[in-house]
C-alpha positions as CSV (number, residue, x, y, z in Angstrom):
1,X,-30.8,-5.3,4.4
2,X,-31.0,-8.8,2.8
3,X,-33.8,-11.4,3.8
4,X,-32.8,-14.7,4.2
5,X,-34.5,-17.8,4.4
6,X,-36.5,-17.9,8.1
7,X,-37.7,-14.4,7.7
8,X,-34.4,-13.2,9.1
9,X,-32.5,-10.2,8.2
10,X,-28.3,-10.2,6.8
11,X,-27.0,-7.0,7.6
12,X,-24.9,-5.1,4.4
13,X,-21.2,-6.8,4.5
14,X,-19.0,-4.6,6.5
15,X,-15.1,-4.4,6.2
16,X,-12.6,-1.9,4.6
17,X,-13.8,0.9,2.6
18,X,-12.7,1.0,-1.0
19,X,-9.7,3.1,-1.6
20,X,-10.0,6.5,-3.4
21,X,-6.4,5.9,-5.1
22,X,-6.0,2.0,-5.4
23,X,-2.4,1.0,-5.4
24,X,-2.4,-2.1,-7.7
25,X,0.5,-2.1,-10.1
26,X,3.1,-4.2,-8.4
27,X,6.7,-3.6,-9.3
28,X,9.7,-5.9,-8.9
29,X,13.0,-4.5,-8.7
30,X,16.2,-6.1,-7.8
31,X,18.8,-4.2,-5.7
32,X,22.6,-4.9,-4.3
33,X,22.8,-5.4,-0.2
34,X,24.3,-2.2,-0.4
35,X,21.8,-0.2,-1.8
36,X,19.1,-2.1,0.2
37,X,20.7,-1.2,3.3
38,X,20.9,2.1,2.5
39,X,17.3,2.3,1.7
40,X,16.5,0.3,4.9
41,X,18.2,2.9,7.4
42,X,16.5,6.1,5.3
43,X,13.1,4.3,6.1
44,X,14.2,3.4,9.9
45,X,15.2,7.1,10.4
46,X,12.3,8.7,8.6
47,X,9.6,6.0,9.9
48,X,8.1,5.2,6.4
49,X,8.0,1.6,4.7
50,X,9.9,0.8,1.7
51,X,7.2,1.3,-0.6
52,X,6.6,4.6,0.6
53,X,10.4,5.7,0.2
54,X,10.3,4.4,-3.4
55,X,7.3,6.0,-4.0
56,X,8.8,9.4,-3.1
57,X,12.0,8.7,-4.7
58,X,9.6,8.0,-8.2
59,X,8.1,11.3,-7.4
60,X,11.5,13.0,-7.4
61,X,12.6,11.9,-10.5
62,X,9.4,12.5,-12.1
63,X,9.7,16.7,-10.6
64,X,12.6,17.7,-12.6
């Protein structure tokens, strides 16, 4: 704890813990409406986010 003016103590900052493997790289890609609709449908059926679906797709490509 940190002592501040007046003799009071501040508790340590709280918040979200640091990620073990942070996702810090941002990629932008343009796709057509038909592919986007297929992606959204896949995400809905599998209950995942678009970003997670894209990550899974990249991993599948790299497994070959």
